[in-house]
ROKE-155686 format. One record per atom (N, C-alpha, C): residue number from 0; atom name; x, z negated, y. Coordinates in Angstrom, 2 decimals. Layout:
! residues N
NODE  num  atomo        X        Z        Y
NODE  NUM     CA        X        Z        Y
...
! end
This chain:
! residues 147
NODE  num  atomo        X        Z        Y
NODE    0      N    92.37   -80.38    59.58
NODE    0     CA    92.22   -81.83    59.52
NODE    0      C    93.54   -82.51    59.15
NODE    1      N    94.31   -81.86    58.29
NODE    1     CA    95.59   -82.41    57.90
NODE    1      C    96.55   -82.47    59.09
NODE    2      N    96.51   -81.44    59.94
NODE    2     CA    97.33   -81.41    61.16
NODE    2      C    96.98   -82.59    62.05
NODE    3      N    95.69   -82.89    62.16
NODE    3     CA    95.25   -83.99    63.01
NODE    3      C    95.76   -85.32    62.47
NODE    4      N    95.63   -85.53    61.15
NODE    4     CA    96.03   -86.81    60.57
NODE    4      C    97.54   -87.02    60.56
NODE    5      N    98.27   -85.95    60.28
NODE    5     CA    99.72   -86.10    60.14
NODE    5      C   100.47   -86.00    61.45
NODE    6      N    99.97   -85.21    62.37
NODE    6     CA   100.74   -84.97    63.59
NODE    6      C   100.06   -85.52    64.83
NODE    7      N    98.82   -85.12    65.05
NODE    7     CA    98.16   -85.44    66.32
NODE    7      C    97.76   -86.91    66.43
NODE    8      N    97.18   -87.47    65.40
NODE    8     CA    96.72   -88.87    65.46
NODE    8      C    97.87   -89.85    65.72
NODE    9      N    99.00   -89.73    65.01
NODE    9     CA   100.11   -90.64    65.34
NODE    9      C   100.62   -90.48    66.77
NODE   10      N   100.62   -89.26    67.28
NODE   10     CA   101.07   -89.03    68.66
NODE   10      C   100.10   -89.66    69.66
NODE   11      N    98.82   -89.55    69.40
NODE   11     CA    97.82   -90.16    70.28
NODE   11      C    97.97   -91.68    70.27
NODE   12      N    98.13   -92.25    69.09
NODE   12     CA    98.30   -93.71    68.98
NODE   12      C    99.58   -94.14    69.69
NODE   13      N   100.66   -93.39    69.50
NODE   13     CA   101.92   -93.71    70.17
NODE   13      C   101.75   -93.63    71.69
NODE   14      N   101.06   -92.62    72.18
NODE   14     CA   100.81   -92.48    73.61
NODE   14      C   100.04   -93.68    74.15
NODE   15      N    98.99   -94.09    73.44
NODE   15     CA    98.18   -95.22    73.90
NODE   15      C    98.99   -96.52    73.91
NODE   16      N    99.83   -96.71    72.91
NODE   16     CA   100.68   -97.91    72.87
NODE   16      C   101.66   -97.92    74.03
NODE   17      N   102.28   -96.77    74.31
NODE   17     CA   103.24   -96.68    75.41
NODE   17      C   102.55   -96.94    76.75
NODE   18      N   101.36   -96.38    76.95
NODE   18     CA   100.62   -96.61    78.20
NODE   18      C   100.25   -98.09    78.32
NODE   19      N    99.77   -98.69    77.24
NODE   19     CA    99.39  -100.10    77.26
NODE   19      C   100.59  -100.98    77.59
NODE   20      N   101.71  -100.75    76.93
NODE   20     CA   102.91  -101.56    77.18
NODE   20      C   103.42  -101.34    78.60
NODE   21      N   103.40  -100.09    79.06
NODE   21     CA   103.86   -99.80    80.42
NODE   21      C   103.02  -100.50    81.47
NODE   22      N   101.71  -100.46    81.32
NODE   22     CA   100.82  -101.11    82.28
NODE   22      C   100.97  -102.63    82.20
NODE   23      N   101.17  -103.15    81.00
NODE   23     CA   101.39  -104.59    80.85
NODE   23      C   102.69  -105.02    81.54
NODE   24      N   103.73  -104.21    81.44
NODE   24     CA   104.99  -104.51    82.13
NODE   24      C   104.78  -104.48    83.64
NODE   25      N   103.99  -103.52    84.12
NODE   25     CA   103.69  -103.45    85.56
NODE   25      C   102.95  -104.71    86.01
NODE   26      N   102.13  -105.28    85.15
NODE   26     CA   101.43  -106.52    85.48
NODE   26      C   102.39  -107.72    85.46
NODE   27      N   103.28  -107.78    84.47
NODE   27     CA   104.10  -108.97    84.26
NODE   27      C   105.28  -109.06    85.23
NODE   28      N   105.98  -107.96    85.47
NODE   28     CA   107.23  -108.01    86.25
NODE   28      C   107.04  -108.60    87.65
NODE   29      N   106.01  -108.23    88.42
NODE   29     CA   105.88  -108.86    89.74
NODE   29      C   105.66  -110.37    89.66
NODE   30      N   105.10  -110.86    88.57
NODE   30     CA   104.86  -112.29    88.44
NODE   30      C   106.14  -113.04    88.07
NODE   31      N   107.17  -112.33    87.65
NODE   31     CA   108.45  -112.96    87.32
NODE   31      C   109.35  -113.09    88.54
NODE   32      N   109.02  -112.41    89.62
NODE   32     CA   109.84  -112.48    90.83
NODE   32      C   109.51  -113.76    91.59
NODE   33      N   110.48  -114.28    92.34
NODE   33     CA   110.23  -115.52    93.08
NODE   33      C   109.40  -115.32    94.35
NODE   34      N   109.06  -114.09    94.68
NODE   34     CA   108.35  -113.80    95.92
NODE   34      C   106.84  -113.92    95.70
NODE   35      N   106.19  -114.67    96.59
NODE   35     CA   104.73  -114.78    96.57
NODE   35      C   104.17  -113.65    97.42
NODE   36      N   103.38  -112.73    96.84
NODE   36     CA   102.89  -111.59    97.62
NODE   36      C   102.01  -112.01    98.79
NODE   37      N   101.25  -113.07    98.62
NODE   37     CA   100.39  -113.55    99.70
NODE   37      C   101.24  -114.04   100.87
NODE   38      N   102.26  -114.83   100.56
NODE   38     CA   103.16  -115.32   101.61
NODE   38      C   103.90  -114.17   102.28
NODE   39      N   104.22  -113.14   101.52
NODE   39     CA   104.90  -111.98   102.09
NODE   39      C   104.02  -111.28   103.12
NODE   40      N   102.74  -111.11   102.82
NODE   40     CA   101.82  -110.46   103.77
NODE   40      C   101.64  -111.33   105.01
NODE   41      N   101.50  -112.64   104.81
NODE   41     CA   101.35  -113.54   105.96
NODE   41      C   102.61  -113.51   106.83
NODE   42      N   103.78  -113.53   106.21
NODE   42     CA   105.03  -113.46   106.97
NODE   42      C   105.15  -112.14   107.72
NODE   43      N   104.70  -111.07   107.09
NODE   43     CA   104.73  -109.77   107.75
NODE   43      C   103.82  -109.76   108.98
NODE   44      N   102.65  -110.39   108.86
NODE   44     CA   101.72  -110.45   109.99
NODE   44      C   102.30  -111.28   111.14
NODE   45      N   102.88  -112.42   110.80
NODE   45     CA   103.43  -113.27   111.86
NODE   45      C   104.67  -112.66   112.49
NODE   46      N   105.45  -111.90   111.72
NODE   46     CA   106.63  -111.26   112.30
NODE   46      C   106.27  -110.12   113.24
NODE   47      N   105.05  -109.60   113.09
NODE   47     CA   104.59  -108.54   113.99
NODE   47      C   103.89  -109.09   115.21
NODE   48      N   103.95  -110.40   115.39
NODE   48     CA   103.43  -111.00   116.61
NODE   48      C   102.07  -111.67   116.47
NODE   49      N   101.51  -111.72   115.28
NODE   49     CA   100.22  -112.38   115.10
NODE   49      C   100.43  -113.89   115.10
NODE   50      N    99.67  -114.59   115.96
NODE   50     CA    99.75  -116.05   116.00
NODE   50      C    98.57  -116.60   115.21
NODE   51      N    98.86  -117.40   114.19
NODE   51     CA    97.82  -117.95   113.34
NODE   51      C    97.97  -119.47   113.30
NODE   52      N    96.87  -120.17   113.56
NODE   52     CA    96.92  -121.63   113.43
NODE   52      C    96.84  -121.99   111.94
NODE   53      N    97.19  -123.21   111.57
NODE   53     CA    97.24  -123.59   110.15
NODE   53      C    95.93  -123.38   109.41
NODE   54      N    94.79  -123.62   110.06
NODE   54     CA    93.50  -123.41   109.38
NODE   54      C    93.29  -121.93   109.10
NODE   55      N    93.67  -121.07   110.05
NODE   55     CA    93.52  -119.63   109.86
NODE   55      C    94.46  -119.13   108.77
NODE   56      N    95.65  -119.71   108.70
NODE   56     CA    96.61  -119.31   107.67
NODE   56      C    96.06  -119.64   106.29
NODE   57      N    95.46  -120.83   106.16
NODE   57     CA    94.90  -121.23   104.86
NODE   57      C    93.72  -120.35   104.47
NODE   58      N    92.86  -120.01   105.44
NODE   58     CA    91.73  -119.11   105.16
NODE   58      C    92.24  -117.72   104.78
NODE   59      N    93.26  -117.26   105.49
NODE   59     CA    93.85  -115.95   105.18
NODE   59      C    94.50  -115.97   103.80
NODE   60      N    95.18  -117.07   103.48
NODE   60     CA    95.81  -117.20   102.16
NODE   60      C    94.76  -117.11   101.05
NODE   61      N    93.64  -117.79   101.22
NODE   61     CA    92.57  -117.74   100.22
NODE   61      C    91.99  -116.33   100.11
NODE   62      N    91.78  -115.69   101.24
NODE   62     CA    91.23  -114.34   101.25
NODE   62      C    92.17  -113.35   100.57
NODE   63      N    93.46  -113.45   100.88
NODE   63     CA    94.44  -112.54   100.27
NODE   63      C    94.60  -112.81    98.78
NODE   64      N    94.52  -114.07    98.38
NODE   64     CA    94.61  -114.41    96.96
NODE   64      C    93.48  -113.74    96.19
NODE   65      N    92.28  -113.77    96.74
NODE   65     CA    91.15  -113.09    96.10
NODE   65      C    91.32  -111.58    96.14
NODE   66      N    91.80  -111.06    97.28
NODE   66     CA    91.95  -109.62    97.44
NODE   66      C    92.95  -109.03    96.44
NODE   67      N    94.03  -109.76    96.19
NODE   67     CA    95.05  -109.29    95.24
NODE   67      C    94.75  -109.70    93.80
NODE   68      N    93.67  -110.42    93.57
NODE   68     CA    93.30  -110.82    92.22
NODE   68      C    94.22  -111.86    91.63
NODE   69      N    94.71  -112.79    92.45
NODE   69     CA    95.65  -113.80    91.98
NODE   69      C    95.00  -115.15    91.71
NODE   70      N    93.68  -115.23    91.78
NODE   70     CA    93.02  -116.49    91.49
NODE   70      C    92.80  -116.60    89.98
NODE   71      N    92.72  -117.82    89.48
NODE   71     CA    92.51  -118.04    88.06
NODE   71      C    93.83  -118.04    87.30
NODE   72      N    93.70  -118.20    85.98
NODE   72     CA    94.87  -118.22    85.12
NODE   72      C    95.44  -116.83    84.89
NODE   73      N    96.57  -116.78    84.22
NODE   73     CA    97.26  -115.51    84.00
NODE   73      C    96.42  -114.57    83.14
NODE   74      N    95.72  -115.11    82.14
NODE   74     CA    94.90  -114.25    81.29
NODE   74      C    93.72  -113.68    82.07
NODE   75      N    93.09  -114.50    82.91
NODE   75     CA    91.99  -114.00    83.76
NODE   75      C    92.49  -112.93    84.72
NODE   76      N    93.68  -113.13    85.26
NODE   76     CA    94.26  -112.13    86.15
NODE   76      C    94.52  -110.83    85.39
NODE   77      N    94.98  -110.93    84.15
NODE   77     CA    95.29  -109.76    83.34
NODE   77      C    94.02  -108.96    83.03
NODE   78      N    92.96  -109.67    82.66
NODE   78     CA    91.69  -109.00    82.36
NODE   78      C    91.13  -108.35    83.63
NODE   79      N    91.20  -109.06    84.75
NODE   79     CA    90.73  -108.49    86.02
NODE   79      C    91.58  -107.30    86.44
NODE   80      N    92.88  -107.37    86.18
NODE   80     CA    93.80  -106.27    86.49
NODE   80      C    93.39  -105.01    85.74
NODE   81      N    93.12  -105.14    84.44
NODE   81     CA    92.69  -103.99    83.64
NODE   81      C    91.34  -103.47    84.12
NODE   82      N    90.43  -104.39    84.47
NODE   82     CA    89.11  -103.96    84.96
NODE   82      C    89.22  -103.15    86.24
NODE   83      N    90.01  -103.64    87.19
NODE   83     CA    90.20  -102.89    88.44
NODE   83      C    90.92  -101.57    88.19
NODE   84      N    91.90  -101.59    87.31
NODE   84     CA    92.67  -100.38    87.00
NODE   84      C    91.77   -99.30    86.40
NODE   85      N    90.92   -99.68    85.47
NODE   85     CA    90.03   -98.71    84.82
NODE   85      C    88.96   -98.18    85.76
NODE   86      N    88.68   -98.91    86.84
NODE   86     CA    87.73   -98.43    87.85
NODE   86      C    88.42   -97.69    88.99
NODE   87      N    89.74   -97.57    88.93
NODE   87     CA    90.48   -96.84    89.96
NODE   87      C    90.72   -97.64    91.23
NODE   88      N    90.54   -98.95    91.16
NODE   88     CA    90.76   -99.81    92.32
NODE   88      C    92.15  -100.44    92.19
NODE   89      N    93.11   -99.92    92.93
NODE   89     CA    94.47  -100.44    92.88
NODE   89      C    94.73  -101.47    93.95
NODE   90      N    93.73  -101.78    94.76
NODE   90     CA    93.85  -102.81    95.78
NODE   90      C    94.63  -102.35    97.00
NODE   91      N    94.88  -103.28    97.92
NODE   91     CA    95.65  -102.93    99.12
NODE   91      C    97.15  -102.94    98.84
NODE   92      N    97.87  -102.15    99.60
NODE   92     CA    99.32  -102.08    99.46
NODE   92      C    99.96  -103.36   100.01
NODE   93      N   100.99  -103.81    99.34
NODE   93     CA   101.74  -104.96    99.85
NODE   93      C   102.60  -104.58   101.04
NODE   94      N   103.10  -103.37   101.04
NODE   94     CA   104.07  -102.96   102.05
NODE   94      C   103.44  -102.25   103.24
NODE   95      N   102.25  -101.70   103.06
NODE   95     CA   101.54  -101.06   104.17
NODE   95      C   100.15  -101.68   104.28
NODE   96      N   100.09  -103.00   104.25
NODE   96     CA    98.84  -103.74   104.30
NODE   96      C    98.07  -103.38   105.56
NODE   97      N    96.79  -103.17   105.53
NODE   97     CA    95.81  -103.23   104.46
NODE   97      C    95.43  -101.87   103.89
NODE   98      N    96.32  -100.89   103.94
NODE   98     CA    96.02   -99.55   103.44
NODE   98      C    95.85   -99.61   101.92
NODE   99      N    94.75   -99.06   101.38
NODE   99     CA    94.56   -99.06    99.92
NODE   99      C    95.63   -98.21    99.22
NODE  100      N    96.07   -98.66    98.07
NODE  100     CA    97.08   -97.95    97.30
NODE  100      C    96.59   -96.55    96.92
NODE  101      N    95.31   -96.43    96.58
NODE  101     CA    94.77   -95.13    96.19
NODE  101      C    94.89   -94.12    97.34
NODE  102      N    94.71   -94.58    98.56
NODE  102     CA    94.86   -93.70    99.72
NODE  102      C    96.31   -93.22    99.85
NODE  103      N    97.25   -94.11    99.61
NODE  103     CA    98.67   -93.73    99.66
NODE  103      C    99.00   -92.72    98.56
NODE  104      N    98.42   -92.93    97.37
NODE  104     CA    98.65   -92.00    96.27
NODE  104      C    98.09   -90.63    96.60
NODE  105      N    96.88   -90.59    97.13
NODE  105     CA    96.25   -89.31    97.46
NODE  105      C    96.99   -88.58    98.58
NODE  106      N    97.56   -89.33    99.52
NODE  106     CA    98.34   -88.70   100.58
NODE  106      C    99.62   -88.06   100.03
NODE  107      N   100.19   -88.66    98.99
NODE  107     CA   101.45   -88.17    98.43
NODE  107      C   101.26   -87.15    97.32
NODE  108      N   100.04   -87.03    96.80
NODE  108     CA    99.79   -86.17    95.65
NODE  108      C   100.14   -84.70    95.87
NODE  109      N    99.79   -84.07    97.00
NODE  109     CA   100.15   -82.66    97.17
NODE  109      C   101.67   -82.43    97.14
NODE  110      N   102.43   -83.33    97.77
NODE  110     CA   103.88   -83.18    97.77
NODE  110      C   104.44   -83.39    96.36
NODE  111      N   103.89   -84.34    95.64
NODE  111     CA   104.35   -84.60    94.28
NODE  111      C   104.05   -83.42    93.38
NODE  112      N   102.85   -82.84    93.51
NODE  112     CA   102.48   -81.69    92.69
NODE  112      C   103.38   -80.49    93.00
NODE  113      N   103.69   -80.28    94.27
NODE  113     CA   104.59   -79.19    94.65
NODE  113      C   105.98   -79.38    94.08
NODE  114      N   106.47   -80.60    94.13
NODE  114     CA   107.79   -80.90    93.57
NODE  114      C   107.78   -80.71    92.06
NODE  115      N   106.72   -81.14    91.40
NODE  115     CA   106.60   -80.98    89.95
NODE  115      C   106.59   -79.51    89.56
NODE  116      N   105.82   -78.71    90.27
NODE  116     CA   105.74   -77.28    89.98
NODE  116      C   107.10   -76.61    90.19
NODE  117      N   107.76   -76.93    91.28
NODE  117     CA   109.06   -76.33    91.58
NODE  117      C   110.10   -76.68    90.51
NODE  118      N   110.18   -77.95    90.15
NODE  118     CA   111.18   -78.37    89.15
NODE  118      C   110.85   -77.82    87.77
NODE  119      N   109.57   -77.69    87.45
NODE  119     CA   109.19   -77.11    86.15
NODE  119      C   109.61   -75.66    86.07
NODE  120      N   109.35   -74.89    87.12
NODE  120     CA   109.73   -73.48    87.13
NODE  120      C   111.25   -73.34    87.07
NODE  121      N   111.97   -74.14    87.86
NODE  121     CA   113.44   -74.06    87.85
NODE  121      C   114.02   -74.44    86.49
NODE  122      N   113.50   -75.49    85.88
NODE  122     CA   114.03   -75.90    84.58
NODE  122      C   113.71   -74.86    83.51
NODE  123      N   112.55   -74.23    83.59
NODE  123     CA   112.21   -73.18    82.64
NODE  123      C   113.15   -71.99    82.81
NODE  124      N   113.40   -71.59    84.05
NODE  124     CA   114.29   -70.45    84.30
NODE  124      C   115.72   -70.75    83.84
NODE  125      N   116.26   -71.89    84.23
NODE  125     CA   117.63   -72.23    83.85
NODE  125      C   117.74   -72.39    82.34
NODE  126      N   116.77   -73.05    81.71
NODE  126     CA   116.79   -73.23    80.26
NODE  126      C   116.69   -71.91    79.52
NODE  127      N   115.85   -71.00    80.01
NODE  127     CA   115.71   -69.69    79.37
NODE  127      C   117.00   -68.88    79.48
NODE  128      N   117.61   -68.91    80.64
NODE  128     CA   118.86   -68.16    80.83
NODE  128      C   119.97   -68.73    79.95
NODE  129      N   120.12   -70.04    79.94
NODE  129     CA   121.16   -70.65    79.11
NODE  129      C   120.88   -70.41    77.63
NODE  130      N   119.62   -70.50    77.23
NODE  130     CA   119.26   -70.24    75.83
NODE  130      C   119.53   -68.80    75.43
NODE  131      N   119.21   -67.86    76.31
NODE  131     CA   119.47   -66.45    76.00
NODE  131      C   120.96   -66.18    75.91
NODE  132      N   121.74   -66.75    76.83
NODE  132     CA   123.19   -66.56    76.78
NODE  132      C   123.79   -67.21    75.54
NODE  133      N   123.30   -68.37    75.16
NODE  133     CA   123.80   -69.05    73.96
NODE  133      C   123.46   -68.25    72.71
NODE  134      N   122.29   -67.62    72.70
NODE  134     CA   121.93   -66.78    71.56
NODE  134      C   122.75   -65.50    71.50
NODE  135      N   123.06   -64.94    72.63
NODE  135     CA   123.83   -63.70    72.69
NODE  135      C   125.29   -63.95    72.31
NODE  136      N   125.84   -65.05    72.81
NODE  136     CA   127.24   -65.39    72.52
NODE  136      C   127.30   -66.53    71.51
NODE  137      N   126.62   -66.37    70.37
NODE  137     CA   126.47   -67.49    69.44
NODE  137      C   127.77   -67.89    68.74
NODE  138      N   128.77   -67.05    68.72
NODE  138     CA   130.02   -67.40    68.05
NODE  138      C   131.05   -68.00    69.01
NODE  139      N   130.72   -68.14    70.25
NODE  139     CA   131.64   -68.72    71.23
NODE  139      C   131.56   -70.25    71.18
NODE  140      N   132.62   -70.90    71.59
NODE  140     CA   132.69   -72.36    71.53
NODE  140      C   131.65   -73.02    72.43
NODE  141      N   131.49   -72.53    73.65
NODE  141     CA   130.55   -73.15    74.58
NODE  141      C   129.11   -72.99    74.09
NODE  142      N   128.80   -71.90    73.40
NODE  142     CA   127.45   -71.70    72.89
NODE  142      C   127.17   -72.63    71.71
NODE  143      N   128.21   -72.89    70.91
NODE  143     CA   128.02   -73.77    69.76
NODE  143      C   127.86   -75.22    70.18
NODE  144      N   128.38   -75.59    71.35
NODE  144     CA   128.19   -76.96    71.82
NODE  144      C   126.75   -77.22    72.22
NODE  145      N   125.99   -76.17    72.51
NODE  145     CA   124.58   -76.34    72.87
NODE  145      C   123.71   -76.60    71.65
NODE  146      N   124.22   -76.27    70.46
NODE  146     CA   123.45   -76.51    69.24
NODE  146      C   123.42   -77.95    68.98
! end
């Protein structure tokens, strides 16, 4: 129990604070940019040859605003953002519209896992070799710089 109170509990609290702050930054930073995501999607559609009359553009703008969760005040958007995030709904991609972000993540996951496994094994091997050499040659200058 002492291990939990002194070591594990502070680490868990620190982890939760870091995750909360990180997700909050992910919410805030796009809102600080001068680019309107809805206008970006509409511009992307028209640049690909889609002809939209003004009434259709306004209907599309309203639909995209709801789809991206940009309606309401900033606090309402923040609460809705957390709600969608906790349900695993990351919405449609801005850059590959209308592909859902979760689909893009799942497509990339096997490659990411393979890269993670490869780099973990390589770093373990290199670190073990350097550590063993530093222990064996502990009185040498280069080994002492590793301490």
